[in-house]
N, C-alpha and C positions, 0 to 999 in steps of 0.2 A: 938626507932624504926625509921629506915630510909628506905624509899621506893622511887625508881626511875624508871620512865617509859619512854622509847624512843618512840617518835611519828614519827620520820623520818626514813625511810628505814625499814629494817626487825625488827620484834618484839624483844624487849630487856627489861626484867624486872629484877631489882636488889633489893635485900632485905638484909639489913645490910651488904652491900658491896659485896654480893655474887650473882652470876647470878642464876635466877630461871627458870627452864624449866619444863613446865607442860606436863605430858603424854597425858592429855586430851586437845586437841587444843581448844575445845569449852570453857573450863574454862578460857583459856588465853583471848579469844575474849570477854567473859563475863566481865572479869576484866577491859579490855580496854573500854568497853561500859559504865560500871559504872563510871570509872575514868573520861571520857570525858563528861558524862552527869550530873556529880555531884550527882550521886545516881540514883536508879531506883526502881520501885515497883516490887514486886514478880510477879504480873500478867503480867506486861510489859516484864519481862525477860522470863517468860514461853512462852508468845506469840511469842517472837522474836526467841528463840533458840529451842523450842520444840513444834512448831505450829502443827506438825504432830502427836502429842501424845495426849492421853486423859488426863483429869485433874489430876488423881492420878499419872500417869506415869510422867507427866511433873513436878509435885510437887516433886516427888521422885528424878528425875534427877537434879532439881535445888538444892535440899538439898545436894546431893552428890557433885555437883560442888562447892558449897559454903564451904562444909566440906574440900574438897581437897585444896582449896585456903587457908583456915584458918590453915590447918595442916602444909602447907609448909611455910606460912607467918603469924604466930600467931599475931592477933590483928589488921590486916590491914582492915578487914571487920567488920562493925557493922550492924547487921540484927535484925529486929523485925518481927512480923507476917505480916506486910504489905510492908516494904521497906528494901532496902539494900544500905548502903553507904560505901565509901572508906575513909580510913584515909588520911590526907594530904600527898601529894607526890611531888617529884621533877621531872622535865622533861627536855629533851634536848632543847625544845622550849624556856624555861625560860632563857637559856644561850645564846640565839641568839640576845639579845637586842643590843649588841655592833656592830652588823652587820650594823646598821644604821649610824655608824661613818665611813666616808671615809678613816680614818687612819687605821682602823682595816681590817684585811684580811677577804675576803669573805670565810666562811667555805664551804668546799665541800659538807657537809651534806645537805645544803639547796636544792640541786638539786635531792636529793633522793625522791622516791615516798613516800608520807605519808602513815603510817599504812600498809606498803607493806606486812608484814607478816600475815595479816588477810584476804588475798585474796582467800585462799583456801576454806573457808566456802561458800557454795552455797545456802544460805537461802534468799529468796526474800526480806523480810522486813529488814533483817540485811544488805544486800547488798545496799539497798536504803539508810539506815542510814550511811553505810561506805562511800558511794559516797559524801554525804553531809559533813561528818566529814573531809574527805580528802580535799574537796574544802575549808572548813574553815581554815584548817591548811595551805594550799597552799596560801590562801588569806592573812593570817597573815605574812607569809614569804615575799610575794610580797610587803606588806605594809612596811616592814622593808627596802627592797631594794628601794622603792619609797622615803622613808625618806633619805636614803643614797644619792640618786640622787639629792634631793633638797639641801642637805648639800654640795654636790660637786659643784652644781651651785653657792651656796652662797660663797664658797671659791675660785671660779674660778679655780678649779683644774681639768684641762681637762683629765689628766690621770685617776684620780679617777672617773670622770664622764663617760668616755668611758667604763671603767671596770664595773661600776654600771649599765649603760644602757644595756650593753651586758648581764649582769646577769638577768636583768628584762626580756629581750627578750628570754633568755634561759628558764626562768620559765614560761613565757607566750608568745609563738611564735606569737600569734594573737594580741599582744599589739601594735597596729598601732602607737600610740603616741610615744612609746619608739623607734620604728623603725625609725620614722621621725626625732626624736631628735638625734639619733645616726648618721643618715645620715648627718644631719646638722653639727654635730661635726666633722665627717670625712672630710666633704667639707671644713670646716673652718681651719682644720689642714693639708690641702694639701693631703689628702688621698682619692682622688676622685674615684680611682678604687675600694677602699673598700666600698665607698658609693654606687657605681653602683652595686657591687656584693651583698651588703646587700639588696637593693631593689629588685634585680632580684631573689634572694633566697626567699624573702618574697612573691613576686608575684607567684613564682613557688609553694611554700608551700600552698598558698591559693587555687590555681588552683587544686593541687593534692588532698588536703584533703577536701576542701569545694566546689570545682568547681565554685569558684567565683574569680573575679579580685580585685585588690586593689581599695579602694574608689577613687572617683574623686579628693577628697582633696589630697590624697597621690600622685596620678599621677601628679597633678598640682604642688605639692610641689617638687617632683622629677625634673620636668621640670624647675621649677624656680631656683633651686640650680645650675643646669648646664647651664642654659641660661645666668645666671649672674655670671658665674664662675670668670670672670675677676674682679668682684666687691667684691669677698668674703674677709672676714676679717680673722684675726688669723694667718697671715703669720709672720715668724720670722722678728723681727725688725733689720734693718741694723744700726750699731752703728759707729759713728765717721767716719774717713777716708774722711771727706768733701774735704780736699785739693786734695787728689788723685782722687776722683770722679770728681771734677771740672775740673782738668787738662785733664783727659782722655775723659770726655764728650765733652769738648771744641774741642779736636782733632777730635773726631768722627763727630762733627757737620760740619767740614770742607769738602770741595770737594775732597781734595787729600786723597788717600788711606793711612791707618794708619798701623803702625807696633809697637805693644806694647810688652814690655818684663817686666813682673811683677815677682819679686822674693822676697823671704823671707822664714824664717824657717817654719817648720811644725807647723800648728795650728795658723799661723799669720793672716789668713783670705784672702788668695789669691783667692780661689774659691768664697767666699762670695762677694768679690769686683767685680770679673768678672760677677757673676750673677746679682748683683745690676746694673752694667753698662749696661748689655744687657736688663734688665727689664726697664731701664730708656729710652730706645730707643722707638720712636713712634711705636705703635702696627702695625704689618704688613709691617714695613718699611724695614726689612732685613730678609734674610734667614741665619740662623745660623747653621753651621756645626761644630761638635765637635770631636776631636781626643781623645781617651781614652787609656792611658797607664795602664798596670796592673802589679802588683808586682809579680804575680804568673801566670804561663802558658802563658807568653808573650815573650818567647824566639825566636819564629820563625820570619823570615824576614818580615819586614813591618807590624808587628803585631799592632803597635800603630796607623796605618792608617786604620785598619779594620773597625772601627766604622764610621770614616769620609767618607770612600768610600761607605759604605752601605747607609748612609744618602744621599750622593751625587747621587748615583744611583736611589734611591727612588724619590728624588727631580726632577731629570731629567725626570723620567717616568711621574710624576704627571704633569709636565709643558709641556709635549709633545716634549721634546728635547732629546730623546734617542740617544746615540752616534751610530756611525757605528759599524758593527759587529766586525771588527778587533780591534778597540779601546776597545769595551766592553769586548772582549775576553781577551785582554792583561791585562786590569785592574782587571778582574775577576780572572786572574791567580795569583794575589797576594792577592785578597780579594774576597772570594766566595760570599759575601753579595752584591757585586756590581750589579749582575744580579739576578733575581728571578727565582729559580727553572729551570734554563736553562742548559742542559747538554753540556759540552765542553770536547774536547779531546786535551789537550795541550801536544803534544808529543815531543819526542827527536828531530825529524827533525825540527819542528817549532822553538824549542828553539835555534837551530843552525843558523837560518836565521832571527830571530826576535830580535830586540834590546829591551831586558827587563833589563834595568838598571835604576838607579835613575834619570838620565838625561832625558831618553826617557819617562819614566813614568811621571815625573814632567811636561814635555811639554804637554802631553795628558791631565793631570788633569787641567793645567792652561787654556787650550783651552776650556774645559767644563765649568770651572768657568766663563770664559769670556762670554759664551753663557748665563749663568744664570744672570750674572751681567747686561745684557742689560734690564732685566725686573725689577730687584730689587737688592738692595745692598746685598752683600754677606759678612758675617763675619765668619771667621774660627778661632776656638779656639783650641789651642794645650796646654793642661794642663799637668803638671808634666813631663816636658821634660827630667828630670833626670832619668825617668824610661824608656825612649824610647830605643828600640833596635838599633843597629848600622845602619842597613839599613833604618830604619825610620828616623834617624837623617840625613843620606845622602839624602834621598828623600826630606825632609823638606828644606835642604840647596839648592838643585837643584830647588825645587819649588819656593823658594824665589827669586832665580836668574832669574826666568821667569817673574818677576814683575807681579804677578797675580793680576787680577782685584777684589781683596777682601781685606777687613781689616783683619789683622792678630793679634791675641792675643796669647802670649806665656807666660807660667808660669813655674817657677822652684825653686829649693832650692838655698840658698846662696853659697853652696860649688861649684855649677856648674855655677854660675853667670858670672864669668870672661870668662870662656870658651865659654859660650853661646853667650855673647856679641861679642866676637871675631869671632865666627861663623857667626853671623848675619851681622857683618860688611863685612866679606869676601864674603858673598853671593851677595853683591852689587845689592840689590833689587830696587834701584832707589828711595828710600824714607827714610825719617829720622826715626831713632829708638827712640821711647819714652821709656826710662827706668824708672821703678817705683820700688823703694826698699821699701817694707813694713816693717816698724820698729814696735817694741812693742808700745802699747798704752802709751801715756804720763801719768804722775801722775794725772793731772787734769781730763783727760779723764776717767781714772779708777775710780776716785772719783765720777764723774758725773754718770757713769753707775751704780756704787754701790748704790748711793742714789736714782736712778730711779727704782731699782729692789728690794732693801732690806728695811725692817723697820729701822728707825733711831736707835732704841734700839739695834738691832743686830750690826749695824755699830759702835755704841758708845762702845759696849762691847768689840769688837775686836780692834778698833782703825783703822783709815784710812790707816796708814802705813802697817798694816797687809796685806791688799789686794794688795797693791803695791808690798810688799816683796814676798808674796807667789805666786802671779800670774806672776811676772816678766813682766807684761804688755802683755803677750801672750793671745790673745782673747780666744782660746780654753780652756786654763787653768783657766782664769778669770771666764768664764761663768760656768764652772764645779764647781768652788768654790761657786759661787753665787747660783747655783741650789742646791748644798748640804746644804748650810746654810738656804736657803728658806724653805727646807723641814725639816731640823733639825738644829736649831741654835747652837746645841752643837757639830756639826760635827768637826772632826779633819781634817783640810785641809793642814796640814804641811808636808805630806809625798809624795807630787807630784801627777801627773795626774794618774799614774797607781793605786795608792792607792784609789783615788776618784772613779775610774772606778770599781775597785774591790768592793768598798763599795756599789756602785749602783747595781752590780751584786747580792750582798747579799739581795737586796730588791725583787729580782725576785723569782718566783716559780721555781721548778725543771724543769718543761717543758719549761718555758721561758728561763732559762739558757741553756738548751739543744739546743733550736732554735738559740740563740745568738752564741753559740759555733759552730754550723754548719755553720752559716753565716760567722763567722770568718775563719773557715777552708777553705771554698770555696772562700773567699774574695768576697762574694756576690753571690746570686743565686736566681732562681725562686722558687715559693712556692712548686711546686711538688718535686723538687730536695731536698729542705730543709726537707720536710716531709719524704722523703725516707731515708735520712741520719739519722734523729732523730728517725725514726720508730714511729712517732707520727701521728695520723690520721690528714688528711688535715684540717678539721674544727678546731681542737685544735691548729694546727700549725698556721693557720690564726689568731686565737685569741691571741696566744702568740706573734706573730709578731706585731699585733695591739698595744699590750702593749709596746713593744720595740719602736715602732714608736712614741707612745704617750709620752714616756719618753725622746725622742730626741736622742736615741742611734742609731736607724736605720731609714733609709729613703727608700721610695719606688719610683722607676722610671720605665718608660716603656722601654722595650728592645725587639725589634722584635715582638711587639704586646702583650707581656706578662708583668705582674708585676714582677719586679726584686728588691730584697731587698739587701741593702748594708749598712755598717756602715756610719754614717754621716761624719766621718773623718777617715783617714787611721790610725791615732794615736789610736783611739778607738779600731779599729780592732786589732792593734798590742797588745794593753793591754789585750784584751780579749783572743786573740790567745795564748799569752805567759803565761797566767794564767791557761790554760788547762793542766792538768797533762799529762806527756809525753805519757804514755800508752794509755790514753783516746784519745789524739790527733792522735796517730797512727791509732787507731780504726776508728776514724771519717774520716780520709783520706782514709782508706780502704772502708768505706761505700760510700764516695763520688765517689771514682773510680767505685764502683759497680753500682751506680745510673747513672753515665755518660756513662758507658759501655753499658747500655741498650739502649741508644740513639745514639750510635755510629755505623755507617755503613762504612766500609772501602772504598766502591765504591762512597761514597758521600764525596768529599773533604771538610774538615772543619778543617783547621789548628789550630784554637782556641780550639776546642774540643779535638783534638789530643794532643795538648800541655798540656791542663788541665789534661787529663787522665794520661799522662806520669808523670806530677808533683805529682799527688796524689799517683800513684803507687810507685814512688820513696820515698815520705814521709811516706808511709805505710810500707816501707821495702819490697814491693812486686816486687823484681827485676825480678823474673820469668815472672810475668804478664806484667811488663814493656817491657821485651824483646818480649813477644808474641804480645804485642800491636804494637811494631815497625815492627815485621815480617808481621803481617796481613796487615799493612798499605803498607809495601814495596811490598807485593804480588800484590796488585792492582796497585800501582804506576808503578812498573816495567812491569807488564803484559799489562796494558792498554796504557802506554805511551812509552814503549820501544820495545815491540814486534811488528814486522811488521803486523802480523795477529794474534791477541790474540785468544787462544783456550778457548773461553768462550761461555756459552749458551746465547740464545737471551734474556732470562729473566735477566741475569746479565748485559749484554750489555745495555739493555734499562732502567735499574734501575740506571745506573751511571749518576750522576748529574753533577759532575765537577772534574774529575780526573786531577791532575796537575803534571807536572814534571819540576823541575829546577834541572839541573845537580848538582849544588852546594848543594842544599838542600838534594837531594837524596844521594849524597856522604856522607853528614853528618849523615844521617839516617843509612846508611850501616856501616859507621865507628863506630857509637854509638852502633849499634846492636852487632857488633863484639866485642866491648870493654865490653859490659854487659855479653856477652857469656863467654869471658875470665874470668871475675870476678866471674861467677857462676861455673867455673870449680872446681869440687870437693865439691860443696855445698851440705849439707845434705838435702836441700829443693828439690833436684832432684835425682831420681834414675839414674844409668848409662845409661839406655835405654832412659829415658826422656831427659837427657842432650844430648845424641847422636842425638835424633830426632831434637832438637832445633839447634844443631850444623850443621847437614846436611841441614836443611831448610835455615839457615843463609848463608851457603857457596853456596848453590844452587842459591839463589837470587843474591848474590854478583857476582857469575860467569855469570849468565844470563844478569845482568845489564851491566857488562863490555863487553860482546859480542856485545850488542846493540851499544856500542860506538867504536867498533873495537879494543878494548884493549885485544887482544887474549891471550897474555902470562899470564897476571894476571887472566884472565877468566878461563884458563885451570887449573891453580893451584887450584882455588876455586872449580871448577866443578868436577875435578878428585877426590878431597878429599871428596866432597859430595857423589859422586858415590861409593867411597870406604866404607864410613860409611853406606850408604844405603844398599849395598850388605851384609855388616857384620851383620846388624840388621834386614834386610828384609823390609826396608822402600820403598816399591814399588812405591808409588806415587811420592816421592821425586826423585827417580831414573828416573822415566818417565820424570819429568820436566827437569832433567839434560840432558837427551838424546834429548829432544826437543830443548834445548839451543844449543847443539852441532849441531843439524840439521840446525838451523838458521846460525850458524857460518860457516858451510861448504857451505851453500847457498851463504853467503856473500863472502867467499874466493874462491868460484867456484871450489870446489873439489868434483866432482860427485861420484867417487868411495867411498870416505869417507862418503859422504852424504847417499848413498844407504846402506852402511854397518851399520851406526848408526840408520838409519830409520828402517832397518830390526830388529835390536835389540829392538828398540822402539815398533815395531809391535808385537814382541814376548811378551814383558812385558805387553803391553796394552791388548793383548788377554788373558793373564793369570790373569790379575787384577780382573775382566775385566773392561776395560775403553774404551767403543766403540768409543767415540769421539776422543781419542788419537789413536785408531786403524785406524780410517779413516784418521786422520791427518798424521800418519806414511805412509799410502798408498800414500797420496798426496806428501809427501817428496820423496818417491821412484820415483814417476812420474817425479818430478823435476830433480832428478838425471839423469834419462834417457833423459830428455829434454836437460839438460846441455851436455850430451854425443851426442846430435843431433840425437838420435834414436827416431824420432818423432812419428812413428807408434806405438811403444811400449809405449811411454809416453802417447799417446792419450788413449790407452786402459786402462792404469792404472788410469788416471784422470777420465775417465768415470766410472770406478769401485769405485773410491773415492766418486764421486757424488752420486752413488747408495747407498753407505754406509750411507752418511749423510741423504739422502732422507728416508732411512729405519728407521733411528733414529727418524726422524720427525713423522713418523707414530705411534711411541710409545710414543710421547709426549716430546722427548728430541730434542729440536730444536737448531741446530748449523748452522744457515743460513750463517754466514760469512764463515765458513769452506767450505761449499758447493760452495759458490760463488767464492771463491779463486780458487778452482779446475776448475770451468767453465772459469774463467779469464785466467788461464794457457792454457786451451783448445783454447781460443781465440788467445793467443799468438802463439800457434802451427799453427793454421790456417793462421795467418798473415804471419808467416815465410815461410809457404809452398804455399803462394799465393792465398789462398781461403779467400779473404777479406770479402765476403758476410757472410760466416759462422762466421768469426772472429767478424764482427760487430754485428751479431746476439747474440753471447755469451756475449759480453761486454755490449750490450744494456740491456740484462737481468740482468747483474750484477748491472749496474748503476740504472736501474729502480727499482729493488728490494730494494736496499739500500735507495733510495729516498722515496720509499713507506713506508718502516719501520722506517725511520729516524735513520738508522743504520750508525753512523758516520765512524767507522773504515772500511777502504777499499774504501770509496767513492772517494777520490782524486786519489787513485791508479787506480781504475776502469775507471774513467773519463779520466785519462791520457792515459791509454791503448786505450780507444775508440778514443781519439784525434790522436794517432799515426796510428791507422787503417785508420782514415779519411785522414791523411797526405799521407799514401801510396796510397790511392785511388784518390788522387788529389782533395778531397772534403774540400776546405778551409773553407767553412761555418761550416761544422761539426768539423773541427779542432778548429776553434775559439770558437765555442759553448762549446765543451767539456773541452778544456784546461782552458777557463775562469772560468767555473764552478769548475774545479778541484782546481784552485788557490784560488778562493773565499772561497771554503769550507775549504781548508787547512789553509789559513791565518786567518780565523775566528774560528779556533779550532773545525771544524766540518767535517773534512775529513780524519783523521787518518794519519799514516805515509805514505810516498810515495817514498822518495829518490830523488836524483838529477834529475831524468828524467822528473819530473814535470816542473822544471824551465828551463831545456834544451828545452823542447817542447814549453814552454811559450815564450822563447826567439825567437824561430822560428816564432811563431804566431805574436808576437809583431813586429818583423822585417818585416814580410810580410805585416803587416798593416801600415808600415811606422813609427811605434813608436820605433825609434832606441834607445832612452834613456831607455825606458821600457825594451827593449831587453837586453841592457847592464846590467841593474839592475838584470834581471832574470838570466843572465849568472853569475853574482857575487854570487847569491844565489846557483846556481848549483855548482859552485866551492866550496863553503862552505860545501855543503852536500857531495860532492865527497871526501872530506877529511875524512869523517866518514867511508863511504863504497864506494869503487871504483870498482864496477862490470863492466865487459867488455862492456855490453850493455849500461850502463849508461855513461861510458867513451866515447863510440862511439856517443851516442846522444849529449853529451856535445860538442864534436868536430864538429858534424854536425851543431849544433846551432851556433858555432863560425864561421864556414865557411859561413853559411847563412847570418849572420849579416855582416861579412867582405865583402861579395860580394855586398850586398845592400849599404854598406858604401863606396864602391869604394876602398877597401883595398885588400891585398893579401889573398886569401882564399884557395889556392891550397893545402898547407900542411895540414890544418885542414880537408879539404874534403877527401884527400887521407888517413889520419889517421882514419877518421870515416869509410870509405869504408873498410879498412883493418880490423879494429876491428869487424865490422859486419860480414865480411866474415869468419874470424877465429871463430866467436862465433855462426855460424850456421844460418846466415841471409843473404845468398848470393843475394837474390832478392833485398834487400835494398842496398846492396853494389853496385850492378850493376846500380841501379837507381841513386845512388849518383854520380857514375863515369860519367854516361850519363848527368845528370843535370849540373854538375860542369865542365865537360869536362876534367876529369883527367883519366889517364890510370894506369894500374897495373905496 
């Protein structure tokens, strides 16, 4: 006879190997009671289970229950007139004794509620007994875990210790001793964020469940750990490399700035040497800035500088050395992390007049480093230069040529060493280059390390030559071999690093492998992202990551204030990633893309996130989603940075944190989008209509983008095709966007009849859509057409109607303030042209004031420039200076939107009038650059007026430019200014 009873989780009784299920739940409870109490009296059982019956009924019910048990399991019960006993039985608790051994896995069953299946009986005395029985079983389980903890301490096995303490806390969340011990372990193994999180969760749990705080002892212990963080033990030991350390430390101790180039194969210890070198510097003696290259998602320009510029921006802010707005804007244009949550509008006009190249950027960064170096030594670390994108390499070369006031440490692989050294010499940075080639450990060093970490018996069994041969002196490989042999002296270490890593993966639970796979696919990531990819609850994800950290596979670092997990070495990541089955890897990339997509907003420029998204879509085979990603990014890029006045709501405008436009980068995006589109032609992943929608959107964006740069031939090819597709399939929204682009083109080419015609078509479509904001915009375009035809009375009425349309939308919650202000600005221009300068100033004052009040960047520079010109016509030089200086400052700090050449033409007049002739010449150069993009007659006239103004004050010939300006203004419907110019400069028709 064999009887087995499960005490953990739901009730389970097995008799002779068969599961037994009682129809009478009370019989099952009675059996458990007898089993756990070693027998019971009949009176005791009757009082417990039939307390509400009389003696006769209770006795009868007990007899029936005992009969039922014996009939289903003959011989298990022995009963006389007084007592009932149970035959010897086996239980799941008897098989848990191995749990006390740290080498054994912790069974999941220990976390189950004891006697869970007996909860449905609602008898007071029985429930009281049930609570005490459960407490005893739980106590027995906890005792096993406590024994496991002690054994882990004895063996100095941190991995097992962490796992065991975590289990103890899971079983008894109020066990303060275990909480403090696990905190100490985390602190000693460099996982301070885990220790903080553990204490905070413990404190929160006490407050929520018991309304108490942790004990004073716990609070003091918490404070002690982090007050003396610098004295904590348990940090990884740095082995050998004494010669290299001495040479580099000696150089760092000198007054002169250092330039180190450390190279060696993967796993040779470059990062460890750099970290040890930095740790050896006196605390607080240097500010360290680190560049981080990445093997995935790092294809965008200057990507390798993103981290170093983020750290630089934060350091400048902390030390009260924030750069000027223009410098901050330009550096933020290549690294959004340089400024914190500050909106910028880096538009097409600004990119035409601003030097954004490696040389100009390097000069700015070097100046900021020099400011910091006055307070404290600056050390800049550029690791893994072989992964740097081409622009990052160019910037590094240019930066070194500036002889920066910083110590520079560069690391790379041997295959790029000769090229890197040649590059460093060519940079002519004015300092000696200290080249350090890290070779494999010598035989004697390998033997020393082995004898320090392994029992002599293990070394003797393998032979010292074994370690030399199998590790080849590569530290990463050597320490993996030693770790494997320390845990299992019989490990086979002859199949290389990959096999060792795969063996380690075999030690992990399924969840831990899932977490490590997700970290490999992402090449590192924060806990929330990893949890989403694995679809594992965050608490279990944290626990799995803790195990990986304890095993030395993964490390935790801080990134943007959050815990970030990554493999301790790229080689480890490669081994894990390559071991993931192809189909599973593809699925993980898909999940990674989905997780990142939730955090992506196209109006928030984040090139790193965009690149990562594109990478995961490509690896997941999601070419359609990759194309859509490019298109939504291009929509905001082109709309915000290339349209003169984007047709967007206030909500979208004010949510834009940092749109960016580099013509080179946007060209690449457009070309790549078109290439993906071509690749998807005929794909079964898309219906014909879906493909047509993507094609129309792609061509519409490409056409609008080219119009903004004055490339009208190519623009018309794209836009006409987009219109054709839109008409064929009824894509009204895309058709509307195409007509808007054409309207801007005819504005730029000054073809009023075509502008009015396309605006009327836009009006018809917008009304049918309905799209009231585009309807009002179309009305405004029609007004511009009549203004260009010099029919000012009709244009005024149309602009006033456009204003009313925008105001009407505001009443219904659809706010398009910029669209309304543009119409008012054009009204101001009409009043200026017709000589009503007071009304003109009034309109433009409202435009500038509203933009300043709302912090609405787009349009600010244009409106201030318009106000400056009205002041010029009125002879108000103070107003001219005030408005044009504001317009230029906003524009150059990426806070003014597009404006055109008229800004710098007007600036040249103001500078010349103030005697700043050099400033005026520079402004004219910028005006010339912008005229190459778009040469409207008004802007050409303003440019020649500025040239005449400067020439006159410089004592040069000004008559030809003055006459050209007067003629242009007269032909373009501004006779009052033409007459004023002729009078001022003394020229005749």
